[in-house]
C-alpha positions as a Python dict, from the first residue, in 0.01 Angstrom:
ca = {
    (1, 'M'): (0, 0, 0),
    (2, 'M'): (-81, 118, -343),
    (3, 'N'): (-399, 42, -536),
    (4, 'L'): (-376, -132, -872),
    (5, 'L'): (-476, 177, -1075),
    (6, 'D'): (-188, 383, -932),
    (7, 'I'): (52, 95, -1007),
    (8, 'I'): (-59, 68, -1367),
    (9, 'N'): (-48, 443, -1427),
    (10, 'D'): (318, 455, -1312),
    (11, 'P'): (531, 455, -1636),
    (12, 'N'): (839, 291, -1474),
    (13, 'T'): (627, 16, -1324),
    (14, 'R'): (456, -52, -1659),
    (15, 'W'): (797, -114, -1826),
    (16, 'I'): (922, -333, -1541),
    (17, 'L'): (592, -524, -1547),
    (18, 'L'): (627, -566, -1923),
    (19, 'G'): (978, -689, -1883),
    (20, 'T'): (910, -943, -1615),
    (21, 'M'): (609, -1067, -1812),
    (22, 'F'): (815, -1149, -2117),
    (23, 'L'): (1084, -1291, -1892),
    (24, 'G'): (840, -1534, -1740),
    (25, 'L'): (692, -1622, -2073),
    (26, 'S'): (1037, -1707, -2237),
    (27, 'S'): (1156, -1890, -1924),
    (28, 'G'): (854, -2108, -1916),
    (29, 'V'): (885, -2193, -2286),
    (30, 'I'): (1246, -2292, -2286),
    (31, 'G'): (1222, -2442, -1942),
    (32, 'S'): (980, -2697, -2065),
    (33, 'F'): (1243, -2867, -2284),
    (34, 'A'): (1497, -2861, -2005),
    (35, 'Y'): (1248, -3022, -1770),
    (36, 'L'): (1155, -3289, -2023),
    (37, 'R'): (1507, -3370, -2094),
    (38, 'K'): (1570, -3417, -1716),
    (39, 'Q'): (1805, -3122, -1715),
    (40, 'S'): (1641, -2930, -1431),
    (41, 'L'): (1971, -2876, -1262),
    (42, 'L'): (2123, -2727, -1581),
    (43, 'G'): (1930, -2401, -1542),
    (44, 'D'): (2048, -2378, -1176),
    (45, 'T'): (2410, -2453, -1279),
    (46, 'L'): (2410, -2190, -1554),
    (47, 'A'): (2246, -1934, -1334),
    (48, 'H'): (2510, -1977, -1056),
    (49, 'A'): (2791, -1991, -1320),
    (50, 'A'): (2691, -1635, -1426),
    (51, 'L'): (2821, -1478, -1093),
    (52, 'P'): (3197, -1510, -1166),
    (53, 'G'): (3133, -1378, -1511),
    (54, 'I'): (2970, -1070, -1367),
    (55, 'C'): (3249, -1022, -1114),
    (56, 'V'): (3528, -1065, -1377),
    (57, 'A'): (3351, -820, -1603),
    (58, 'F'): (3356, -558, -1326),
    (59, 'I'): (3716, -627, -1240),
    (60, 'L'): (3831, -587, -1604),
    (61, 'T'): (3620, -273, -1680),
    (62, 'G'): (3609, -112, -1340),
    (63, 'V'): (3264, 37, -1418),
    (64, 'K'): (2907, -55, -1324),
    (65, 'S'): (2761, -137, -1661),
    (66, 'T'): (2469, -373, -1707),
    (67, 'S'): (2577, -452, -2060),
    (68, 'F'): (2932, -562, -1952),
    (69, 'F'): (2786, -760, -1662),
    (70, 'L'): (2546, -949, -1895),
    (71, 'I'): (2830, -1012, -2148),
    (72, 'G'): (3043, -1152, -1871),
    (73, 'A'): (2752, -1375, -1744),
    (74, 'A'): (2690, -1503, -2094),
    (75, 'L'): (3059, -1595, -2150),
    (76, 'A'): (3070, -1760, -1811),
    (77, 'G'): (2758, -1957, -1896),
    (78, 'L'): (2918, -2063, -2224),
    (79, 'V'): (3233, -2184, -2036),
    (80, 'A'): (3011, -2381, -1801),
    (81, 'V'): (2835, -2547, -2083),
    (82, 'F'): (3163, -2642, -2234),
    (83, 'L'): (3289, -2782, -1916),
    (84, 'I'): (2972, -2980, -1859),
    (85, 'S'): (2995, -3135, -2204),
    (86, 'V'): (3361, -3227, -2163),
    (87, 'L'): (3308, -3386, -1826),
    (88, 'T'): (3010, -3594, -1953),
    (89, 'R'): (3152, -3693, -2288),
    (90, 'Y'): (3522, -3754, -2203),
    (91, 'S'): (3499, -3908, -1851),
    (92, 'K'): (3290, -4149, -1657),
    (93, 'I'): (3126, -3878, -1463),
    (94, 'K'): (2746, -3869, -1516),
    (95, 'Q'): (2565, -3553, -1606),
    (96, 'D'): (2408, -3483, -1265),
    (97, 'A'): (2751, -3507, -1104),
    (98, 'A'): (2910, -3288, -1366),
    (99, 'L'): (2630, -3025, -1313),
    (100, 'G'): (2688, -3033, -938),
    (101, 'I'): (3069, -2994, -973),
    (102, 'V'): (3040, -2695, -1222),
    (103, 'L'): (2763, -2537, -1012),
    (104, 'S'): (2955, -2546, -681),
    (105, 'S'): (3291, -2452, -822),
    (106, 'F'): (3165, -2161, -1034),
    (107, 'F'): (2945, -2027, -760),
    (108, 'G'): (3216, -2062, -497),
    (109, 'F'): (3463, -1877, -728),
    (110, 'G'): (3205, -1607, -779),
    (111, 'I'): (3157, -1558, -406),
    (112, 'V'): (3523, -1528, -353),
    (113, 'L'): (3545, -1255, -629),
    (114, 'L'): (3243, -1077, -497),
    (115, 'T'): (3395, -1063, -145),
    (116, 'Q'): (3715, -926, -282),
    (117, 'I'): (3532, -668, -482),
    (118, 'Q'): (3323, -559, -195),
    (119, 'Q'): (3629, -517, 35),
    (120, 'S'): (3799, -295, -227),
    (121, 'E'): (3778, 81, -217),
    (122, 'Y'): (3523, 95, -501),
    (123, 'G'): (3328, -218, -403),
    (124, 'N'): (3037, -58, -226),
    (125, 'Q'): (2947, 120, -551),
    (126, 'S'): (2967, -191, -777),
    (127, 'G'): (2614, -308, -708),
    (128, 'L'): (2703, -663, -785),
    (129, 'D'): (2527, -791, -473),
    (130, 'T'): (2191, -707, -642),
    (131, 'F'): (2256, -989, -894),
    (132, 'L'): (2242, -1253, -628),
    (133, 'F'): (1862, -1207, -576),
    (134, 'G'): (1775, -955, -847),
    (135, 'Q'): (1664, -600, -820),
    (136, 'T'): (1417, -473, -1072),
    (137, 'A'): (1426, -127, -926),
    (138, 'S'): (1776, -83, -1087),
    (139, 'M'): (1640, -175, -1435),
    (140, 'V'): (1624, 102, -1695),
    (141, 'M'): (1437, 121, -2017),
    (142, 'S'): (1732, -24, -2212),
    (143, 'D'): (1736, -321, -1988),
    (144, 'V'): (1360, -381, -2047),
    (145, 'Y'): (1411, -347, -2428),
    (146, 'M'): (1682, -605, -2414),
    (147, 'M'): (1484, -841, -2205),
    (148, 'M'): (1187, -819, -2437),
    (149, 'T'): (1400, -861, -2748),
    (150, 'V'): (1589, -1163, -2625),
    (151, 'S'): (1255, -1309, -2490),
    (152, 'F'): (1095, -1266, -2832),
    (153, 'I'): (1400, -1442, -2999),
    (154, 'L'): (1376, -1730, -2762),
    (155, 'I'): (1013, -1784, -2811),
    (156, 'F'): (1051, -1753, -3190),
    (157, 'T'): (1342, -2000, -3191),
    (158, 'C'): (1152, -2259, -2989),
    (159, 'T'): (855, -2228, -3227),
    (160, 'V'): (1077, -2269, -3539),
    (161, 'F'): (1267, -2571, -3392),
    (162, 'F'): (977, -2713, -3204),
    (163, 'K'): (970, -3053, -3395),
    (164, 'E'): (1347, -3098, -3353),
    (165, 'F'): (1333, -3008, -2983),
    (166, 'K'): (1045, -3251, -2936),
    (167, 'L'): (1228, -3539, -3084),
    (168, 'L'): (1539, -3455, -2888),
    (169, 'S'): (1344, -3449, -2566),
    (170, 'F'): (1156, -3778, -2606),
    (171, 'D'): (1368, -3990, -2840),
    (172, 'P'): (1715, -3877, -2909),
    (173, 'G'): (1819, -4209, -3049),
    (174, 'F'): (1541, -4184, -3319),
    (175, 'A'): (1641, -3818, -3377),
    (176, 'K'): (2000, -3930, -3452),
    (177, 'G'): (1877, -4210, -3671),
    (178, 'I'): (1684, -3981, -3903),
    (179, 'G'): (1987, -3757, -3949),
    (180, 'L'): (1921, -3471, -3705),
    (181, 'P'): (2240, -3310, -3559),
    (182, 'V'): (2176, -3424, -3206),
    (183, 'V'): (2499, -3280, -3055),
    (184, 'F'): (2435, -2950, -3210),
    (185, 'L'): (2083, -2928, -3102),
    (186, 'D'): (2184, -3028, -2751),
    (187, 'Y'): (2433, -2739, -2744),
    (188, 'F'): (2175, -2512, -2903),
    (189, 'I'): (1921, -2577, -2626),
    (190, 'M'): (2194, -2503, -2364),
    (191, 'M'): (2272, -2170, -2546),
    (192, 'L'): (1907, -2083, -2530),
    (193, 'I'): (1893, -2160, -2155),
    (194, 'V'): (2211, -1942, -2113),
    (195, 'A'): (2035, -1657, -2293),
    (196, 'A'): (1726, -1702, -2069),
    (197, 'V'): (1940, -1695, -1755),
    (198, 'V'): (2138, -1391, -1861),
    (199, 'I'): (1837, -1173, -1914),
    (200, 'G'): (1675, -1290, -1603),
    (201, 'I'): (1947, -1252, -1344),
    (202, 'Q'): (1902, -874, -1308),
    (203, 'A'): (1535, -926, -1232),
    (204, 'V'): (1523, -1258, -1040),
    (205, 'G'): (1893, -1311, -948),
    (206, 'V'): (2144, -1593, -994),
    (207, 'V'): (2017, -1782, -694),
    (208, 'L'): (1649, -1803, -799),
    (209, 'M'): (1654, -1784, -1173),
    (210, 'A'): (1649, -2168, -1207),
    (211, 'S'): (1315, -2181, -1024),
    (212, 'L'): (1162, -1948, -1295),
    (213, 'L'): (1284, -2192, -1562),
    (214, 'I'): (1157, -2516, -1414),
    (215, 'T'): (865, -2441, -1189),
    (216, 'P'): (625, -2321, -1463),
    (217, 'A'): (707, -2624, -1671),
    (218, 'V'): (631, -2866, -1381),
    (219, 'S'): (304, -2676, -1327),
    (220, 'A'): (212, -2717, -1691),
    (221, 'R'): (292, -3084, -1693),
    (222, 'Y'): (7, -3142, -1449),
    (223, 'W'): (-250, -3018, -1699),
    (224, 'T'): (-175, -3203, -2027),
    (225, 'E'): (-17, -3492, -2201),
    (226, 'R'): (58, -3292, -2519),
    (227, 'L'): (392, -3112, -2559),
    (228, 'H'): (285, -2811, -2752),
    (229, 'I'): (-7, -2747, -2494),
    (230, 'M'): (246, -2793, -2218),
    (231, 'V'): (483, -2541, -2363),
    (232, 'I'): (204, -2288, -2404),
    (233, 'L'): (77, -2335, -2046),
    (234, 'S'): (427, -2317, -1912),
    (235, 'G'): (479, -1990, -2081),
    (236, 'I'): (147, -1864, -1939),
    (237, 'F'): (233, -1974, -1588),
    (238, 'G'): (576, -1805, -1616),
    (239, 'M'): (405, -1487, -1746),
    (240, 'L'): (155, -1479, -1464),
    (241, 'S'): (422, -1539, -1207),
    (242, 'G'): (626, -1241, -1343),
    (243, 'V'): (315, -1019, -1349),
    (244, 'S'): (180, -1119, -1005),
    (245, 'G'): (524, -1099, -836),
    (246, 'T'): (583, -760, -977),
    (247, 'L'): (245, -627, -873),
    (248, 'I'): (277, -752, -520),
    (249, 'S'): (625, -613, -489),
    (250, 'T'): (511, -272, -618),
    (251, 'S'): (210, -246, -407),
    (252, 'V'): (387, -341, -75),
    (253, 'N'): (700, -138, 18),
    (254, 'N'): (1033, -307, 85),
    (255, 'L'): (948, -650, -75),
    (256, 'P'): (1193, -786, -336),
    (257, 'T'): (1048, -852, -673),
    (258, 'G'): (1262, -1160, -774),
    (259, 'P'): (1177, -1377, -471),
    (260, 'L'): (806, -1268, -501),
    (261, 'I'): (807, -1386, -872),
    (262, 'V'): (949, -1719, -771),
    (263, 'L'): (697, -1751, -486),
    (264, 'S'): (416, -1674, -735),
    (265, 'A'): (540, -1949, -954),
    (266, 'T'): (532, -2180, -649),
    (267, 'V'): (181, -2085, -582),
    (268, 'W'): (88, -2176, -932),
    (269, 'F'): (268, -2507, -890),
    (270, 'F'): (76, -2600, -580),
    (271, 'F'): (-248, -2492, -750),
    (272, 'S'): (-178, -2715, -1047),
    (273, 'M'): (-68, -3007, -818),
    (274, 'L'): (-394, -2989, -627),
    (275, 'F'): (-658, -2898, -891),
    (276, 'A'): (-527, -3031, -1239),
    (277, 'P'): (-812, -3253, -1373),
    (278, 'K'): (-610, -3572, -1449),
    (279, 'R'): (-280, -3550, -1252),
    (280, 'G'): (-390, -3336, -960),
    (281, 'V'): (-398, -3464, -603),
    (282, 'L'): (-770, -3402, -560),
    (283, 'S'): (-877, -3564, -886),
    (284, 'T'): (-650, -3870, -810),
    (285, 'V'): (-797, -3903, -461),
    (286, 'W'): (-1152, -3874, -611),
    (287, 'R'): (-1082, -4141, -867),
    (288, 'R'): (-957, -4381, -604),
    (289, 'V'): (-1249, -4313, -377),
    (290, 'S'): (-1491, -4357, -663),
    (291, 'T'): (-1321, -4678, -776),
    (292, 'K'): (-1320, -4823, -423),
    (293, 'K'): (-1679, -4737, -386),
    (294, 'K'): (-1769, -4888, -718),
    (295, 'Y'): (-1579, -5206, -628),
    (296, 'S'): (-1760, -5223, -289),
    (297, 'L'): (-2102, -5192, -458),
    (298, 'E'): (-2019, -5471, -699),
    (299, 'Q'): (-1908, -5686, -416),
    (300, 'D'): (-2233, -5621, -236),
    (301, 'K'): (-2434, -5708, -545),
    (302, 'R'): (-2245, -6030, -588),
    (303, 'K'): (-2313, -6131, -226),
    (304, 'G'): (-2684, -6041, -264),
    (305, 'S'): (-2718, -6242, -577),
    (306, 'H'): (-2609, -6573, -428),
    (307, 'P'): (-2874, -6747, -196),
    (308, 'L'): (-2772, -6861, 151),
}
């Protein structure tokens, strides 16, 4: 066990903490729009689709390079987005089915490639298995810089296009009617999700990255009816998840950071589900009990006002 002061004083931990904080913040922001557009499975699909891209990048280059891995993951994500769009627009397959098809096929192909690489003579040195569940210990300063830069771009982009994303999330028909490029915006949001997934897979992993996109947004939805407040709260929940998961992982030996970040996000979800003032379970139960009690008192008064 390490105390908090020792953790903060460690320069490497400070950089990782900063990186996971920005990762949670940007994932929560962009994940809000994916959640409101009922595309929660999209993040999961794109995260799993990144695995074959990472494996192909290693096969082509033969070197363990995070930059090449992330480029391969991004290209695989773009291919997955293209296939999802083709399946939904030019066939009778619905979006949820298309997402399931792409997710399972890409991830299955990635596992086959990963197995072949691990069985090769240089497979043990590839380090590809760390991308399944993430490994922040392997992150260097350049990785953190890239994570912070892409996170800032994602947050800035969502701020600039907030009105357009809002219309697309709630009323795409009206957005199309007033002349907004709905198809382009749809692809644009998918590209932003791909970017969020790519910068997060090294810390959280392809298996769990979707949870960091969606769970903060679901937690924030319990607290407000307004979109801009929800987006801010989702970013805050994601940031707190990244910070708390990293701190717990650093203070206790042999605990993985990525799963702990996701578990922290889950804790914030249950906290929101229970204690949110309007949508929370406790407040809902309290309102029902109060309403029932009030109704019973009114019934007693009515019975008392009528003479026998």
